[in-house]
C-alpha positions as CSV (number, residue, x, y, z in Angstrom):
1,M,21.6,48.0,-40.0
2,T,20.0,44.6,-40.2
3,H,20.3,42.1,-37.4
4,K,21.0,38.5,-38.1
5,K,20.1,35.8,-35.7
6,K,22.8,33.3,-34.7
7,V,21.5,29.8,-34.6
8,K,23.2,27.0,-32.7
9,T,22.0,23.4,-32.6
10,V,22.3,22.1,-29.1
11,M,20.6,18.7,-29.5
12,D,19.9,16.5,-32.5
13,K,17.5,13.6,-33.2
14,D,19.7,11.1,-31.4
15,G,20.3,13.4,-28.4
16,I,16.5,13.9,-28.0
17,D,15.9,10.2,-28.3
18,R,18.6,9.4,-25.6
19,C,17.1,12.0,-23.3
20,L,13.6,10.6,-23.6
21,T,14.8,7.0,-23.0
22,R,16.6,8.2,-19.8
23,I,13.5,10.1,-18.7
24,A,11.3,7.1,-19.3
25,Y,13.5,4.9,-17.0
26,E,13.7,7.7,-14.4
27,I,9.9,8.0,-14.4
28,L,9.5,4.2,-13.9
29,E,12.2,4.1,-11.2
30,K,10.7,7.1,-9.2
31,N,7.2,5.7,-9.5
32,K,8.1,2.0,-8.9
33,G,6.5,1.0,-12.2
34,T,3.4,2.0,-14.0
35,K,0.7,1.5,-11.3
36,D,-1.6,4.5,-11.2
37,L,0.8,6.4,-13.5
38,V,-0.6,8.7,-16.2
39,L,1.1,11.0,-18.7
40,V,-0.4,14.4,-19.6
41,G,1.2,16.4,-22.4
42,I,0.9,20.2,-22.5
43,R,-0.3,21.3,-25.9
44,T,1.6,21.4,-28.3
45,G,5.2,20.3,-27.9
46,G,4.6,18.5,-24.7
47,V,2.0,16.3,-26.4
48,H,4.4,14.8,-28.9
49,L,7.0,14.2,-26.2
50,A,4.4,12.6,-23.9
51,E,3.4,10.3,-26.8
52,R,7.1,9.3,-27.3
53,L,7.5,8.7,-23.6
54,Q,4.4,6.6,-23.6
55,K,5.9,4.4,-26.3
56,K,9.2,4.1,-24.5
57,I,7.6,3.2,-21.2
58,S,5.4,0.6,-22.9
59,G,8.6,-0.9,-24.4
60,I,10.1,-1.2,-20.9
61,E,7.1,-2.3,-18.8
62,T,4.1,-4.3,-19.7
63,G,0.8,-2.5,-20.1
64,E,0.2,1.0,-21.5
65,V,0.3,4.2,-19.5
66,P,-2.8,6.4,-20.2
67,L,-2.0,9.6,-22.1
68,G,-3.9,12.8,-21.8
69,I,-3.6,16.2,-23.6
70,L,-3.9,19.5,-21.8
71,D,-4.6,22.9,-23.3
72,I,-3.7,25.6,-20.8
73,T,-4.7,28.7,-22.9
74,L,-7.6,29.8,-20.6
75,Y,-5.4,29.3,-17.5
76,R,-2.6,31.6,-18.6
77,D,-1.9,34.6,-16.5
78,D,-1.0,36.8,-19.5
79,L,-4.3,36.5,-21.4
80,S,-5.6,39.9,-20.4
81,S,-2.3,41.6,-21.4
82,S,-2.0,39.9,-24.7
83,K,-3.3,41.7,-27.8
84,K,-3.6,38.5,-29.7
85,T,-6.8,36.4,-29.7
86,P,-6.0,33.2,-27.9
87,R,-6.1,30.0,-30.0
88,L,-7.9,27.3,-28.0
89,G,-6.8,23.7,-28.4
90,K,-8.5,20.6,-27.2
91,T,-8.0,19.1,-23.8
92,K,-8.5,15.4,-23.9
93,I,-8.1,13.5,-20.6
94,P,-10.2,10.4,-21.1
95,F,-9.5,9.0,-17.6
96,S,-9.9,10.0,-14.0
97,L,-7.0,11.9,-12.4
98,N,-8.2,11.1,-8.8
99,G,-5.4,9.2,-6.9
100,K,-3.1,9.1,-10.0
101,K,0.5,9.9,-10.3
102,V,0.4,12.5,-13.1
103,V,3.6,13.2,-15.1
104,L,3.1,16.6,-16.8
105,V,5.2,16.7,-20.0
106,D,6.4,19.8,-21.7
107,D,9.2,20.7,-24.2
108,V,10.9,23.7,-22.4
109,L,10.7,24.9,-18.8
110,F,11.5,28.6,-18.6
111,T,9.7,31.0,-16.2
112,G,7.4,28.3,-14.7
113,R,4.2,30.2,-15.7
114,T,3.1,27.5,-18.2
115,I,3.5,24.8,-15.6
116,R,1.6,26.8,-13.0
117,A,-1.3,27.2,-15.5
118,A,-1.1,23.5,-16.3
119,M,-1.4,22.5,-12.6
120,D,-4.4,24.8,-12.2
121,A,-6.0,23.2,-15.2
122,L,-5.2,19.7,-14.0
123,I,-6.9,20.3,-10.6
124,D,-10.1,21.1,-12.5
125,F,-10.1,17.5,-13.8
126,G,-9.6,15.8,-10.4
127,R,-7.4,15.3,-7.5
128,P,-4.2,13.5,-8.4
129,K,-2.1,11.8,-5.8
130,M,0.9,13.7,-7.0
131,I,2.0,15.8,-10.0
132,Q,5.5,15.4,-11.4
133,L,7.1,17.4,-14.3
134,A,9.1,16.0,-17.2
135,V,10.7,18.5,-19.6
136,L,13.1,18.0,-22.5
137,I,14.9,21.4,-21.8
138,D,15.3,23.4,-18.6
139,R,16.6,26.8,-19.5
140,G,16.4,28.5,-16.1
141,H,15.1,32.0,-15.4
142,R,12.3,30.9,-13.1
143,E,9.8,33.5,-12.0
144,L,7.8,31.0,-9.9
145,P,9.1,28.3,-7.5
146,I,8.7,25.4,-9.9
147,R,11.3,22.7,-10.8
148,A,11.2,19.7,-13.0
149,D,11.4,16.2,-11.6
150,F,12.8,14.8,-14.9
151,V,15.0,16.9,-17.2
152,G,16.5,15.9,-20.6
153,K,19.0,18.7,-20.7
154,N,19.8,21.7,-18.5
155,L,20.5,24.5,-21.0
156,P,21.5,27.8,-19.3
157,S,20.5,30.6,-21.7
158,S,20.3,34.4,-21.8
159,L,16.9,36.1,-21.6
160,W,17.5,37.4,-25.1
161,E,18.0,34.0,-26.6
162,A,15.2,31.8,-27.8
163,V,15.2,28.1,-27.3
164,D,13.3,26.3,-30.0
165,V,12.4,22.6,-29.8
166,K,11.6,21.2,-33.3
167,L,9.9,17.9,-33.4
168,A,9.3,15.6,-36.4
169,E,5.6,15.5,-35.7
170,E,5.3,19.2,-36.4
171,N,8.0,20.0,-39.0
172,G,9.7,16.8,-40.0
173,T,12.9,17.3,-38.0
174,D,14.0,16.6,-34.5
175,E,16.4,19.2,-33.0
176,V,16.8,21.8,-30.3
177,I,18.3,25.1,-31.3
178,I,19.2,28.4,-29.6
179,K,18.7,31.6,-31.6
180,E,20.2,34.9,-30.5
181,D,20.4,38.4,-31.9
182,D,23.7,39.7,-33.1
């Protein structure tokens, strides 16, 4: 018996764009503008979303918010249990984090382990004034006490479902889908 995966689109290109526009305004409101504000995208999906947020914020406020890229591979707590060889990406934070209001950006918030690893990595680059979290999708199922400050969409899901954020920068289309086994 073969299993087919059910696929459901839960957000399209316009929905993603609206969420990012709202998140950009929320970031500016919470931080009272762009003073000392920096964006750091978690490799890979978070990087593209951070770049989009940077453009949206620049269209709302004058001046550009610095953008960094963070690879958390070596900070993951599942490295020793994984049989796969980790693929290292490049971390690029060309500015000081000391005293900055850092907005970490990722595509999906799930267990919280990726964000914990990202915070550990960030601290190695300096001492931010504060770290905030912006995610496109919050699907629940936290294993650590981590919450997002800015959420595009809360998407309650089952543990056996996969939430997949597809971005044009990677595969030419913008959509969020849920896949589940039959």
